Structure formats: C-alpha cells, structure tokens
N, C-alpha and C positions, 0 to 999 in steps of 0.2 A: 468476469464480473465483464458486465457492460454501462455502458453512461458517459456522459460528458466528462472528459481528463480532467478538469477541473473539481469535478463531485467527487471524482476515482481519487484525486489527489487527496483533497480536504478529508474522504473517510478512511486513507491510509496511514494519513497523518495523525487523524483523530484519534486510532487506533493502537498508533505506534506511543501517543504521549501517552493516551491512558493505558496501557498496558505495561510499559515499559518496556516494551518488544524491540529486538532486532527488524531489518529488512529480512532477512529470513525466515524469523519466524510468521511475520504479515505475510509472506509470501504462501507461507504452509498453510497459512487458516483461510484465504482467500483464493486456494486453488491455481495459482500462478507459480508463475515463476519469477526468482528475488531479480532478475534483470526489468521486468515487466514494472514490479517495485518501485524497483531505483529510478528506472525511468522517467514514470509517471512523476512521482514525487522530484526531482530534480528539474524535468520543464514545468 
C-alpha cells in the first residue's frame, strides 16, 4: 500500500475500529506485515 504515512495510519485505524480486528488481521487484509501496521499506527 502506497501513500502518505498519515493517510495509511488513518486507513488502518478505520479498518481496525470498523471491523473490531487485530493488527495481525489488518496486515493480512492489506497484504503487509504486522510490523508495518504497528509501525505506521504507533508513529
């Protein structure tokens, strides 16, 4: 997934909140590593 880090963080956060899911499930949905999801959300 490309784009600005802020936009990616918002996208991931919305997905997690709307689907009541985990970082691991979010990573699987977006085809990226869970470390990447965690890094983007924490920063």
